[in-house]
C-alpha positions as CSV (number, residue, x, y, z in Angstrom):
1,X,6.9,-10.2,41.1
2,X,6.7,-8.3,38.0
3,X,5.9,-8.5,34.2
4,X,9.4,-8.8,32.0
5,X,9.4,-5.9,29.5
6,X,10.3,-8.3,26.3
7,X,7.3,-10.9,27.0
8,X,3.7,-9.7,27.9
9,X,3.5,-13.1,29.7
10,X,7.0,-13.9,31.1
11,X,6.9,-13.7,34.9
12,X,10.3,-12.9,36.8
13,X,10.6,-13.3,40.7
14,X,13.6,-10.9,42.3
15,X,15.6,-13.0,44.6
16,X,14.3,-16.6,43.7
17,X,14.2,-18.7,40.8
18,X,12.0,-21.7,40.0
19,X,15.1,-23.7,39.3
20,X,16.7,-22.5,42.8
21,X,17.0,-24.9,45.7
22,X,19.0,-22.6,47.9
23,X,17.4,-22.6,51.6
24,X,14.9,-20.0,52.3
25,X,14.9,-18.0,55.8
26,X,11.8,-16.4,57.1
27,X,9.6,-14.7,54.6
28,X,10.7,-16.6,51.7
29,X,8.4,-18.0,48.6
30,X,8.9,-21.9,50.1
31,X,9.4,-21.7,53.9
32,X,11.8,-24.8,54.6
33,X,8.7,-26.7,56.2
34,X,7.3,-27.1,52.9
35,X,8.3,-30.4,51.2
36,X,10.2,-30.7,47.8
37,X,7.3,-31.9,46.0
38,X,5.5,-28.5,46.5
39,X,8.8,-27.0,45.3
40,X,9.1,-29.1,42.0
41,X,5.3,-29.0,41.0
42,X,5.0,-24.9,41.7
43,X,8.4,-24.7,39.4
44,X,6.5,-26.7,36.7
45,X,3.8,-24.5,36.9
46,X,5.8,-21.3,36.6
47,X,8.0,-22.9,33.4
48,X,4.4,-23.7,31.6
49,X,3.6,-19.7,32.1
50,X,6.5,-18.9,30.7
51,X,6.3,-20.9,27.8
52,X,2.9,-20.8,26.7
53,X,2.5,-16.7,27.4
54,X,6.0,-16.2,25.5
55,X,4.2,-18.3,22.5
56,X,1.1,-16.4,22.4
57,X,2.0,-13.2,20.6
58,X,4.0,-15.0,17.8
59,X,0.9,-17.4,17.2
60,X,-1.5,-14.6,17.5
61,X,0.6,-12.7,14.7
62,X,0.8,-15.6,12.8
63,X,-3.2,-16.2,13.0
64,X,-3.5,-12.3,11.9
65,X,-1.0,-12.7,8.9
66,X,-2.7,-15.4,7.7
67,X,-6.4,-13.7,7.9
68,X,-5.5,-10.7,6.1
69,X,-3.7,-12.7,3.6
70,X,-6.9,-14.6,2.8
71,X,-8.9,-11.3,2.7
72,X,-7.1,-9.6,0.4
73,X,-6.7,-10.9,-3.0
74,X,-3.2,-11.5,-4.0
75,X,-2.0,-11.2,-0.4
76,X,1.6,-11.5,0.1
77,X,1.2,-13.3,3.6
78,X,2.8,-9.7,4.9
79,X,0.0,-8.0,7.2
80,X,1.5,-4.5,6.2
81,X,1.9,-5.3,2.5
82,X,-1.4,-6.8,2.5
83,X,-3.2,-4.0,4.2
84,X,-1.9,-1.7,2.0
85,X,-2.9,-3.6,-1.2
86,X,-6.4,-3.7,0.3
87,X,-6.6,0.0,0.7
88,X,-5.4,0.6,-2.9
89,X,-8.0,-1.9,-4.4
90,X,-10.6,-0.3,-2.4
91,X,-9.5,3.1,-3.7
92,X,-9.9,2.5,-6.9
93,X,-13.4,0.3,-6.5
94,X,-15.8,0.7,-9.4
95,X,-13.4,1.5,-12.6
96,X,-11.2,-1.2,-14.8
97,X,-7.9,-1.1,-16.9
98,X,-7.2,-4.2,-18.4
99,X,-8.0,-2.9,-22.1
100,X,-6.0,0.1,-22.0
101,X,-8.6,2.4,-21.3
102,X,-10.9,3.4,-18.2
103,X,-13.9,1.3,-18.2
104,X,-16.8,1.1,-15.7
105,X,-17.1,-2.0,-13.4
106,X,-20.5,-3.7,-13.2
107,X,-21.1,-2.5,-9.7
108,X,-20.3,1.2,-10.5
109,X,-23.5,2.6,-9.4
110,X,-23.9,0.9,-6.1
111,X,-20.5,2.4,-5.4
112,X,-21.5,5.6,-5.6
113,X,-24.6,4.8,-3.7
114,X,-22.7,4.5,-0.8
115,X,-22.0,7.8,-0.1
116,X,-25.4,9.5,-1.2
117,X,-24.0,12.9,0.5
118,X,-21.0,13.0,-2.0
119,X,-22.3,13.2,-5.5
120,X,-20.5,16.6,-6.6
121,X,-17.5,15.5,-9.1
122,X,-16.0,19.0,-8.5
123,X,-15.6,18.3,-4.6
124,X,-13.9,15.1,-5.7
125,X,-11.6,16.7,-8.0
126,X,-10.3,19.2,-5.7
127,X,-10.1,16.8,-2.9
128,X,-7.9,14.8,-5.3
129,X,-5.6,17.8,-6.1
130,X,-5.1,18.4,-2.3
131,X,-4.3,14.8,-1.7
132,X,-2.0,14.9,-4.8
133,X,0.2,17.8,-3.4
134,X,0.7,15.7,-0.1
135,X,1.8,12.8,-2.0
136,X,-1.3,10.7,-0.5
137,X,-1.8,8.6,-3.6
138,X,-4.1,6.4,-2.7
139,X,-6.4,9.0,-1.2
140,X,-5.8,11.2,-4.2
141,X,-7.1,7.5,-6.5
142,X,-9.9,7.2,-4.7
143,X,-11.3,10.8,-4.8
144,X,-10.3,10.9,-8.6
145,X,-12.0,7.4,-9.1
146,X,-15.5,9.0,-7.6
147,X,-14.9,12.2,-9.8
148,X,-14.6,9.7,-13.0
149,X,-17.8,7.9,-11.7
150,X,-19.9,10.8,-10.9
151,X,-18.9,12.6,-14.1
152,X,-17.1,10.5,-16.8
153,X,-16.8,13.4,-19.7
154,X,-14.2,15.2,-17.4
155,X,-10.5,14.7,-19.0
156,X,-9.0,16.6,-16.0
157,X,-10.3,13.6,-13.6
158,X,-8.5,10.9,-16.0
159,X,-5.5,12.9,-15.9
160,X,-5.4,13.3,-12.1
161,X,-5.9,9.3,-11.6
162,X,-3.0,8.6,-14.0
163,X,-1.0,11.0,-11.6
164,X,-2.4,9.1,-8.8
165,X,-1.4,5.8,-10.4
166,X,2.3,7.0,-11.3
167,X,2.8,8.0,-7.4
168,X,1.9,4.2,-6.7
169,X,4.1,3.2,-10.0
170,X,1.3,1.6,-11.8
171,X,2.5,2.9,-15.2
172,X,-0.1,0.8,-17.3
173,X,-3.1,2.0,-15.1
174,X,-1.6,5.5,-15.8
175,X,-1.4,5.0,-19.6
176,X,-5.1,3.5,-19.7
177,X,-6.0,6.7,-17.9
178,X,-4.3,9.2,-20.3
179,X,-5.7,7.4,-23.2
180,X,-9.2,7.8,-22.1
181,X,-8.2,11.4,-21.5
182,X,-7.4,11.9,-24.8
183,X,-10.3,10.3,-26.3
184,X,-12.4,13.0,-24.5
185,X,-10.0,15.7,-25.5
186,X,-7.2,14.8,-28.5
187,X,-5.5,18.3,-28.0
188,X,-4.7,17.8,-24.4
189,X,-1.1,18.4,-24.6
190,X,-0.4,17.8,-20.7
191,X,-1.8,14.0,-21.5
192,X,0.1,13.7,-24.5
193,X,3.3,14.5,-22.7
194,X,2.8,12.4,-19.8
195,X,1.6,9.3,-22.3
196,X,5.1,9.9,-24.1
197,X,6.8,9.6,-20.6
198,X,5.1,6.3,-19.3
199,X,6.3,4.4,-22.7
200,X,9.8,5.4,-22.1
201,X,9.4,4.3,-18.3
202,X,8.3,1.4,-19.8
203,X,11.4,0.8,-21.9
204,X,9.1,0.9,-25.2
205,X,11.2,3.0,-27.4
206,X,8.8,2.7,-30.8
207,X,6.1,3.5,-28.5
208,X,7.7,6.6,-26.8
209,X,9.0,7.8,-30.2
210,X,5.5,7.6,-31.8
211,X,4.2,9.8,-28.6
212,X,6.8,12.3,-28.8
213,X,6.1,13.1,-32.2
214,X,2.2,13.3,-31.6
215,X,3.6,15.8,-29.3
216,X,5.5,17.5,-31.7
217,X,2.4,17.4,-34.0
218,X,0.2,19.3,-31.6
219,X,3.2,21.7,-30.5
220,X,6.1,21.8,-32.9
221,X,8.2,24.2,-30.6
222,X,8.1,21.7,-27.5
223,X,11.7,21.8,-26.8
224,X,11.3,19.0,-24.3
225,X,9.8,16.8,-26.7
226,X,12.6,17.4,-28.9
227,X,15.2,16.8,-26.4
228,X,13.3,13.4,-25.3
229,X,13.2,12.1,-29.3
230,X,16.8,13.0,-29.4
231,X,17.6,10.8,-26.8
232,X,14.9,7.9,-27.5
233,X,16.1,7.9,-31.4
234,X,19.8,7.7,-29.9
235,X,18.8,4.4,-28.2
236,X,17.0,3.1,-31.3
237,X,20.1,3.7,-33.4
238,X,18.4,6.3,-35.3
239,X,21.2,8.5,-35.6
240,X,20.6,10.8,-38.2
241,X,16.9,11.5,-36.8
242,X,18.4,12.3,-33.5
243,X,20.6,14.8,-35.1
244,X,17.4,16.5,-36.5
245,X,16.0,17.0,-33.2
246,X,18.9,18.1,-31.4
247,X,19.7,20.9,-34.0
248,X,15.8,21.4,-33.8
249,X,15.8,22.2,-30.1
250,X,19.0,24.2,-30.4
251,X,17.7,26.4,-32.7
252,X,14.3,27.1,-30.6
253,X,17.2,28.3,-27.9
254,X,17.3,24.9,-25.8
255,X,20.4,23.0,-25.1
256,X,20.4,19.1,-24.5
257,X,22.6,18.1,-21.7
258,X,26.1,18.5,-22.1
259,X,27.2,14.9,-22.1
260,X,24.9,14.0,-25.1
261,X,26.2,15.4,-27.9
262,X,29.6,13.6,-27.6
263,X,27.8,10.5,-27.2
264,X,25.8,11.1,-30.5
265,X,28.9,12.2,-32.4
266,X,30.5,9.0,-31.3
267,X,28.0,6.9,-33.4
268,X,27.6,9.3,-36.1
269,X,29.5,12.7,-37.2
270,X,27.4,15.6,-37.1
271,X,25.7,16.7,-40.1
272,X,26.5,20.1,-41.6
273,X,23.8,22.1,-41.9
């Protein structure tokens, strides 16, 4: 007798089946002198073990999935997805993002006190940067969240939050983080650029155009901003302005993708300077 590999509770008998009525010789499981009733009862017991045993893992899995789903806000019913969502929510505890900027949750002090040995925001910042380099976005979010909780005046911590959120595909939370960074330091060019990119990811052309113009206010020679503006204005069907930024980028020595010029020329002939 051995346990079958495909079911942890299934029993196999070599050379014998509970449904076999062949005569057995010496050493068999059912000697000839045993009555047929014993054979029938034993076969029924074995079938019960097989049926109950093989159902148990599936039943346990269903119960486990239900328990995980009930513990996880917005649970999907998938244990793996609910586990990931629980880790993500745990990582960002203490901060909220619903108003377009980062705000502190009512229990933020209690969250800090959960680890009284970890009170240096610079350590959290360095840890978050290391996690980002490894594309460990949930861990990075947890580190940058703690950095913000410990020191809300550091724009770099908010930029780190934005990077973590973008890694998880949470664009609106990233935008709230970048808005908070810019409230602290309006001259933070990297935050302006990333915020403009976020509007583009959401398909908000007007928002993207406004934010790329904000970049150019701070850095008029930013060729990337000119390129992105040329493309955004093209899709907004503002072709004359698109040509202006094509020319501005080229004057700065930056060539746009070769397929863009022909597309723009199809919509509007190139103005003569």
